[in-house]
C-alpha positions as CSV (number, residue, x, y, z in Angstrom):
1,M,-6.2,100.0,-25.5
2,D,-7.1,103.2,-24.3
3,D,-8.7,103.9,-20.7
4,D,-11.4,105.3,-22.7
5,D,-12.1,103.0,-25.6
6,W,-15.3,101.6,-24.3
7,R,-16.4,99.6,-27.5
8,P,-18.9,98.4,-28.6
9,Y,-20.4,101.2,-26.5
10,T,-19.8,104.9,-27.2
11,C,-18.6,106.4,-24.0
12,K,-18.1,104.7,-20.1
13,A,-21.6,105.6,-19.3
14,N,-23.1,103.6,-21.7
15,A,-21.2,100.3,-20.7
16,V,-22.4,100.4,-17.1
17,Q,-25.8,101.3,-17.9
18,A,-25.9,98.3,-20.3
19,R,-24.0,96.5,-17.6
20,L,-26.4,97.3,-14.8
21,R,-29.4,96.2,-17.1
22,L,-28.1,92.6,-18.0
23,R,-27.1,92.2,-14.0
24,G,-31.4,93.3,-13.3
25,I,-32.3,90.5,-16.4
26,R,-29.6,88.2,-14.9
27,A,-31.4,88.5,-11.7
28,Q,-34.5,88.3,-13.2
29,V,-33.5,85.0,-14.6
30,L,-32.4,83.5,-11.4
31,E,-35.6,84.3,-9.6
32,A,-37.4,83.0,-12.6
33,L,-36.3,79.3,-12.1
34,N,-36.1,80.1,-8.1
35,P,-39.3,77.8,-8.2
36,L,-38.1,75.1,-10.4
37,C,-35.1,73.9,-8.4
38,A,-36.8,73.9,-5.7
39,C,-38.8,71.9,-6.7
40,A,-36.3,69.7,-8.1
41,E,-34.9,69.7,-4.6
42,T,-37.5,68.6,-3.0
43,Q,-38.1,65.4,-4.9
44,N,-34.8,64.1,-4.9
45,Y,-34.6,64.3,-0.7
46,P,-39.0,62.7,0.0
47,S,-40.4,63.0,3.5
48,N,-41.2,60.8,5.1
């Protein structure tokens, strides 16, 4: 594999842009799941 082979993207800039977009989507998913996780944790640890 060549250093300038960015398949399936046409260039490094497109590959980096796609990676950043995926990272943003992953962050949004984790933020959306966070309230669900917090709710599950409070159910496992009843207060007084």
